[in-house]
C-alpha positions, 0 to 999 in steps of 0.5 A: 220123060213121057213116064215121069209126066204120066206119073206127075199128071196121074198125081196131080188128079189123085190129089184132086180126088183126094181134096174132093174127098175130104171136103165132102167128109168135113163140109156139110154133113151130119156125123155118124158119131153119137154120144149116149142120148141119156142125161149125164151122171152128175158128180155128187158133192162129195166129189169136190171137198173144200180144201184142207187148212183152217179158212182155206181159200178155194173156188179160186179162178181169174179173168181178165181185169181191164180192156187190154190185158194189163190187169187180172181180177182174182177171185176166190171164197173163204168161210170165214171173213178174217184179217187178211183173207181179202189179200192176194200177193203177187210176183213176176216168175224168177224176179228174185232180188238177193233173197226174197221175190219182189211181192206186191200186194192188192186188196180185194172186195168182199161180200156174200149173199143169201139165196133162199135157205142157204148163205154163201162163204165170203167172196173176195175179188182183187183186181191186180193192175199195171202187169207186164204183157207176155209174163208169168206171174205167181200170186198166193191167196190165203193167210199165214195159217193156210196159203195157196199159191197159183200162177198166170201168164198176161197175154202178148201186147195187143197187136196184129201179129201176136199169136194166142190160143183160146179154149172154146167151152160151153154148157159145162155142168159138173157131170163126169162128162164135163169132167171129161171135156175140161180135162181134155181141154187141159192136156192141150198145152197150147191153151191160154184162156177160155172163151166160155159160152154161157151155163156154168154150174147148172145149180138151178136143175136141183131143187130151189136152185141148190146153191151148194152146186155153185160151190162145187163147180167152183172147186171143179173148175179151178184146177184150170180157171185159177191158171188160165183167165175164163171169159164168161157169157151168161147163159140161161142157167146163169138167171136164177130168177125164183120169185116163188121161193123169194128170189126176185133178182136175176143173175145173183149168184152168178154176179156175185161169184164171176165179176168181169171188167165191164166198165171198162169198155163202157158197159153198165152191165156185167152181162155185156162187155168186151175185152181186147186179148192180144190179136182179138176184140171180144165182144160178150152179149146177153140173150137173156137182157133186153136188147131191142131198140135203144136199150142200153145193150143195143145202144152199147153194142153199136157204140162198140162196134165202132170202136173196134180197131182191126189194124191193132185187133184183126180177129173180131169174136162175138160170144152170146149164149143163145145161137143164131143159127141152129139146125137142132130141134132143142131150142130151134129159132130161140136166138132168132129175134136177137139175130134179126136186130143185130146180124147185119152189124155184125156182117158189116162189121166183118165179125169172124166168129159168132160162138154160142152154146145153149143147144147141147151138141156141135155145130159149125156154119158156113160163112152165110148171111139172112140180111136182106129178109123182110116180111114182104120180099120172102127172101128168108133163106141165108146165103153165102157171104164172105163178109159174114161170120162163121156161127160155132154152136158149142154147148157140148160140155156134158151137162146133166140135161145130156146130149141134144140129139135131135137135128133136123131131118135134112141139113140145111145149107148153112150148116157146115158140120154137126155132131151130137157129141160132147167136146170142145173147140180150140182157136189158135190165132197164128197172125193177122190172117190165118187162125186154126179152129179145131173141135175135139170130141171126148171119145178121141185124144186131144191131138186128134181134131174131129172137125177143122178149118183154117179160118181167113181174117175177114178184114185181112184175107177175106177169101173163102175157107175150104176144109181139108178132112180130119187132121191131127195138130 
């Protein structure tokens, strides 16, 4: 009996040591794994030719078309504006009556735009409404001459214990590294929708903001974006404000190509809005629109946070392009004025996660806040706060500008894990109390999580999280 008791004691001590080691491994460290620092090589335009067929629809993508997930906006481009090219046909998968599926049609709006010496194709956006929750739909775009077929699955009904999995990507671009990131994420069968933290095509990194790069990016992401809704935040590379070449209207290509249901959340601008999807309430903010006191974005966010019902959507996620907490020398403190303006609101609302891009590296923070600071008291150091969100910087999609490999020499206390590598993240919401968050670097197989943490919901289960090392999921 004494020997057995000693074995139990030894196993207990070993388990404590193991947990201590793994906590140290994944908490408050700067990873030694570093990607090549040079700019990534961009895939040439000819990598993404237009699909074959007369007036073939291309650049197909979808996003949520209402506030609660019973509508979908289908978007596509055609070179010609012929009769029927703005119609989407759709039906429930497996819904067959006698011979043919019960098909329905929705007519979309059609527009085009000019940018410097470029004329876009015809941009079609059709909203399918009245969809059933948690149901697979087949949809087709194009005319009889060239029809292309895709599918999507609607989210579960808004509710506290509806499991749902989001992919998280930022600053993607269209390089060979971008390709690794996107297809790495697509290899995960759990992914159901993508939270995209801004900076899409990087067309503005080319002479005169080469708009052909918007077309090639749309073709590049179509294999994912035509099947899973992308929920976008606008980044600085979407601004496209170039008065010097006669383009004085900011966000013109982005807003023409990537609409959303902003009016459903009471917003006056597609640059800030919210959606509810399954167990999550997602608030998208604009780093590059006015957010000072009494501006439209300020007033909207104040009202929006008061509308959040955590009994229905326990997981509250905010997405904004420029990070509020960032220990990389690239873009250091660029999001500071917005943090000062809104951080206390997010802490008071017990936001679970804040997602951002902009910095081309990965970083996860502790649950911290800096809401006590003012210019006279000197309390300018972030402190642990169980009511505060975790801040994720996920601008590591692989774009042409390369890795941000210049972290501050001494890792600050608010930074839990940081690494200068390309990758993506996955948020697997289990129920109203637990969600598994994992970050996957491109150099590993998808089942390997380079950084992981089981998140506890701030509203229902506001315990402090601990990290238990690298895991396979």
